[in-house]
C-alpha positions, 0 to 999 in steps of 0.5 A: 722814224715811227709816226709816234716820234714825228711830232712834238712833243714826241721828239722826246723819243730820239732825244731820250734815247740819245741822252740815255746812251750818253749817260751810260757812256759818261758814267763808264768814263767817270768810273775809270777816273782814278779819284772815283776808282779808289773810292766806290762811294764817290758821287759822280758829276751829273750829265749836263744836257743843253737844249736850244731852240727858238720861241714857239718850237717846244724846247721847254715842253721837250725839256719838261718831258725829258725830265719826266721820262728820265725820272720814270722807273723804266729809265732807272728813277734818275734824279734830274734837275731842270732849269732855264736861262730865263730863270737867271734874267737880271732883277728888275732894278738891274735891268733898269740900270742896264737899259739906262746905261746902254746908250739907247740900245733897243736890244738891251732896253728889256730882258731877252738878249745876251747881256740881260742875264745874271751870268754869275748867278747862272755859273753859281747854280751850275757849279752847285748842281754839278758839285758833289757837296750833297748840299741843297740849292735853290733855283731862282724864280723869274716872274715875267708878269711883275712890274706890268710885264717888265718882270723881276727875279725873286731875291735869294732870300725870298725864294719859296722853299718849294722851289729848292731842290728836292734832292741833294745836289750830290745825288743828281744824275742829269741836269737839263738847261734850256734857252732860246740862245743857248749855244750861240757863239760870239762872232768876230768883228768881220763876221758880224759886219758881214752878217749885218750886211748879208742876213739882216739887210738881204732880201726883204729883210731890208725893209725891217725898221729895226734891222735898218736901225741896227745896220745904222748903229752897228754898235748896238749889235756889237754890244750884244755880241760882246756880252755873248762871249761871256756865255761860253762859260755856261755852254762849257758845262754841257756834255750833251747838246740838243738843237731844235731847229726850224727849216726856216727861222722866219717861221718863228713869226708865224709860231709866235702869232699863233700863240698870241691868237690862242691867248686872245681867244682864251683871255679876250685880250692880247697884242696885235699882230704888229706888236708881236712882230715888233717884239720878235724882231729883236730876237730875229736879229740874233737868230739870223746872225748866230743860228748859221754858226750853231748849225755848223757845230757838232760833236766832231767840231766846232764844238758848242762847248768844250765838253760836248760829247754828243750833239743832236739837231732836230730840224722841223717843218712849219707844222713842227713835224720833225723833217730830219735828225742830224747827228755825227758819226763821231757821236755814234762812235763815242756813244 
């Protein structure tokens, strides 16, 4: 690996190469389909790339850089649409109703966890983006600053025209979809109980107030786990999966604190270190529970989604340098 590929956003190098190889093989396979072979003008379904990674690790930066690179002349001026799981958070009204009806579950009090997204809208978006209808689609906008930071999603009729696709959906080559819990898979009741006992209460984590609360009320995590099962319908759209992984998931605390300190330096105000840690705690419970299984997935199985043909995992150190890249032999054979 060259020095230019070693640090974010230069992780783009291996991901771009991997995506282009997958797209070439994918197009070849698509052209062999009887429906396409009989009609040379048939529009092909775009390749869907899923990107997962914790806060502060650079998944959004990577997704944006990948889009720019794929659209460049040297890569064929490809037509690409990028959007995020964050774009389909519940509206403020729906989130308030969820919070009220969640029996005091702290994980569903605010946006973030599985269960706080509009999955019907997300599937509708992916269906439209992957269709060959040639019609335009508007990507939703989520304003995290609305309602004093509680956030709200623009209703379909209020989405500015500038946020609609510039190209007809039938002509898309690649769709990029990213999010912090993308690829997470629900656990069995037994595995969830073991995860709470071994990963949330193990070592020094047992002193974490939220983790102790979740252990005392496992129904809170059970609710999130049940919501997560429905997200598999989204992961099943993926053809390529990119997993940005931390050598130690606990580094997320440091990365998020670093971001907050920079914001304070720029704006003169922000959250205290304790407030940041409390904010991250809710996400950390999911990282500790679901990332181990995600690390076990690859293109040979178990699969993140039923159509994943290429799976790459980039593991970074605390300085966000790529420590190593993991992809299966099956990927190289299929690409």
